C-alpha positions in Angstrom: -8.2 -5.8 -6.1 -8.7 -8.3 -3.6 -7.1 -8.3 -0.1 -7.1 -11.0 2.1 -5.1 -11.3 5.4 -4.3 -13.5 8.4 -4.1 -12.2 12.1 -2.4 -13.5 14.8 -3.5 -13.9 18.3 -2.0 -10.8 19.2 -4.1 -8.7 16.8 -1.2 -8.4 14.3 -1.6 -8.7 10.8 1.1 -11.1 9.6 0.0 -12.3 5.9 -1.5 -10.7 3.4 -2.3 -11.6 -0.3 -3.0 -9.2 -2.9 -4.7 -9.7 -6.3 -4.2 -6.7 -8.5 -5.3 -5.8 -11.9 -2.3 -4.2 -14.3 -3.5 -0.9 -13.8 -3.7 -1.1 -9.7 -0.3 -2.8 -9.6 1.1 0.3 -12.0 -0.4 2.6 -9.4 0.9 0.9 -6.5 4.2 0.4 -8.1 4.3 4.4 -8.7 3.5 4.7 -5.1 6.3 2.8 -3.7 8.6 4.6 -6.4 7.5 7.7 -4.7 8.0 6.2 -1.4 11.7 5.4 -2.0 12.2 8.7 -3.3 10.8 10.2 -0.2 13.1 8.6 2.1 16.0 10.7 1.9 13.7 14.0 2.3 12.7 15.6 5.4 9.0 15.3 4.8 9.3 11.4 5.1 7.1 11.3 8.0 4.4 13.3 6.7 4.2 11.3 3.4 1.7 8.8 2.4 -0.3 7.5 -0.9 -3.4 5.8 -1.5 -3.9 3.3 -3.9 -7.4 2.5 -4.8 -9.0 -0.2 -6.6 -10.7 0.4 -10.0 -14.0 0.2 -8.1 -12.8 2.5 -5.2 -14.2 0.2 -2.8 -10.8 -1.2 -1.6 -7.8 0.9 -0.8 -4.0 0.5 0.2 -2.2 3.1 2.2 1.3 3.5 1.4 3.6 5.2 4.0 7.1 5.0 5.6 7.6 2.7 8.5 
């Protein structure tokens, strides 16, 4: 997994590039599917997932808005 991003003058991350292995992409897809399933539930605000790189050096946190 490689993550690259660009930060605006106000500190906001506005462009992100992901380079994922097949396994990492599948794990991210599963996390996103789970997120979509939680939007109709009361626990949505507390739900989140961690998608780690195969070497566990990089991580994407997935959560609702």
